[in-house]
N, C-alpha and C positions, 0 to 999 in steps of 0.2 A: 661243944655243939650238940644241940638237942636233935635226936633222931626218933621219928615215930614210924611204926609199921602200919600197913593198910588195915590190919585187924584192930589197931588202936584208934584209927581215924574214922573208920566206916562202920555203920550199924550193920549187923548180920542180916537184917531184913532186906538190905540192898542186893543180896545174892539171889533173891527170889526171881524166877524166870520171867515174871510179868512186870518187873520193875524196870523202868527206863526204856530207852529206844536204841536198837542196834543200828550201827552205821558202819559201812565198809570204808576203810582207810587205806590209801596207797601212799607209802612214804619210803624213802630210801632206808630208813631204820626199821620200819615195820609195815607189814601188809596183812590185813585181816579185819575181822569185825571187832568193834569196841562197843561197850555199853555206855550210853550217855544218860547220866542220872541228874535230874534237876532237883536241887535242894536249897533254893533261895528262901529267905525269910518272907519276901514279897515277890510277886511276879509269877505266881503259879497259875493264875487264871487264864493265861494264854494257852496253857496245856490242857485245858478242860474241853470236853465236847460241848457243842452248842446246846443250851438248855431249852426245854419246852416252854411255851408261853405260861405266864403266871395265871393260875386259875382265878376266874372272877375279875380279871383286870381288862380294861378296854384295849383295843388294838394299839400297839406301840410302834412308832416310827423313829428310828435313830438317824440323826443327821451327823455324818462323820466326814473326815478328810484326812489325807496324809500330812498336809501342812496347813498352816493358818492363812488367812487372807484370801480365801477362795470363794467367799460368799455363803458359807455353811450356815452361820447364825442368822444372816439376813434372810436367806431362803426360809429358814424355820419361822422367823417372825412374820414374814409375809404370808406363809401358808397357814399359820395359826390364826392370823387376822381374817383371812379369807373364809376359814371354817366358821369363825365366830360370827361373821357377817351373814352367814347362812344358817344361823341359829344353832350351831353346834357348840358344846362346851369342851374346851381343850385344856389339858394340864400340861404345862411346860416345865421340864426339869433340866437344870444346868449342872452337868457333871464335868465341866471344864474348870477344874479347881484352880489351876495355875494361871489361867488367862481368862477369867470370866468376863463376859461382855453382854450376855443375853439379858441379864437383869436390867442393865442400863438401857437396853433397847426397848424393852417392854414395860419397864417400871420407872417412872420419874423418882428421883431420890426420896421425895416425901411419901411415896407409895410403897417403898421397899418393906419387905418383911423383917421381923426382928432377927430371925436366924436364917441360915442358908444350909445347903446340902453339906458344905464343909463342916459346919458345926455338928450336924447330925453324925457324920462319919467319925468324928473325934469323940463325941459323947458316947456313942454306941460301943466304943472299946471298953469303957469302964462300967457302964450300967445300962439297963433298959431305958430307952427314951419313952417318956409318957406322951399321951395324946395331946396334952396342952402344948408341949414343945412342938409336935408335928403341926398343930394348928398355927403356931407362930412362925412356921416356915412358909406358909402359903400367903401370897399377896395377889390381889385382883388387879389386872392391867386395866387402866382407864382408857386405853387407846382404841379399843374395839368400838364399832358403831352399830353392831348388830345386837340381836337379843341373846345370842350366845356369849359365853364368858371365857376369858383366858385367865386361868390361874397359874401363877408363876412361883416356882421354888428356885430362887437364885442360888448361885454358888456361895456368895457372901452376903449376909444380911446387914441390917443397919448397924448392929453392934460391931461387926467386923469392919465396916466402913469407918466407924468412929474410932476404932482401935487397930489401925493397919499394922502396928508393930507386932500384933499377936497372930496375924494371918499366916506368915511364913512358918511359924512354929506349928500351927495347926495342920498345914499342908504336909509337913514332915511326919506327922503322926496319923494322918487320915487313912493311909493305905495299910496300916498295921492290922494284923488279924485280931479279932476279938474272940470271945468264947461264949457258948450258950450256958444254960443253967446246969448242964451236966459236965461242963468243962471241955466240951468238944470245940475245936477251932472253927471260927466263922471267918471266911475269907472276905476280901473286899467285894468280890462278885456276889457272895451271899448277902452282904449288907446292902448292896444295891437292890437286889430282888426284894428284900424285906422293906426297904424304904419305899420302893415303887408301890408295893401292895398296900402299905399303911397309908400313904398319901392318897392313893386312888380311892380308898374307902371313905375319905372325909367328905366327898361330894360326888355328884353324878357327872361322869365325864364320858364323852363320845370317843375321844382319842387322847393319846398321850404322846407328846413330842419330847425327844431327848436330845440335847446338845452334847455331843461327845467331844472329849479333848482331841485335838489334832495329834497325829502320829500314832505310835504303838505303846502308849502309856498304859498303866494298869487300869485306869478308869475307862480307857477305850476297850480293853478286853471285856470288862464287865458289861459295857453297853452293847458291844457287838455280839458277844457269845452268851450273855447271861439272861437276856430278857425275852428270848423267842420273838424278836422284833423283825420288822422289815428295816433294812439298812440302806440308806441313801448315801453314796460316797461322792464327794465333790472334789473337783480338780480344775486345772487350767489346761486348755488345749493350745498347743503351739503351732497348729496347722495353719 
C-alpha cells in the first residue's frame, strides 16, 4: 500500500499565512480552525475579487440567472432591439457555451457568423487570435428596425453548427487556462476580459449585453465578477 506524507503532497508555499481561508469546525473528532485551500485546475475565478470595468469599453450589462427558462435571453434580445430602435449600437455576447440560444434568437441561420465565442476560447489556449478571426465572430442582426445596429457574437458559429460532433470536445477545452507570452497563466476570466475588449474595438458601440450561463458555472463567474458590469439576475416568483 502506497503512503504519502503531507510534505510530499503539498507545496511548501501553502504554509504561507495569506494562503487559503480559515474556517472554524465543530466535530466530535475535532474542534478548531482549519485552512481551506483551493487548488483546482479550473474554477478559480469564483475566488477572485470583482474586477474594475475594462478601460475604454462601453457600459456592460450581464443578464444572468440561477436556472434556465426564466426569460433571461428573451429579455436581453428585447432590450437590445429597443436600444437599436432608438439609434444605439449594441454588442451582444453569448457566453452560454453549453446551452446557446441567443444567436438563434437574434440571427437567422443564414446570418450567423463563421466563428463563435466557444471557438475563441479554445483557439486562445494555443495561440494569439488574430483580428481577422475576431471579425469573423461578429454578425449583424437583421431584426432591428432602427438606425442603431445589433452586432452579435454567438456561442457557436456556422462552422460549429455544421460540425456538431466537434462542439462537445471544444466545450471540454474552453475553460482550460492559457498562457501569455511570458508563460504566466491566463484564466478563463482573463480570456473573457480580453475578448470583450478586442471585440468592442472593432466597431463603435453604446452598450454591451452579455448572456451568462445559468447557474454557478465558470463562465458565470467570469461574467459576474470579471467585467465590472451591472448584473441583472432573473428568476421566477412563486408568490
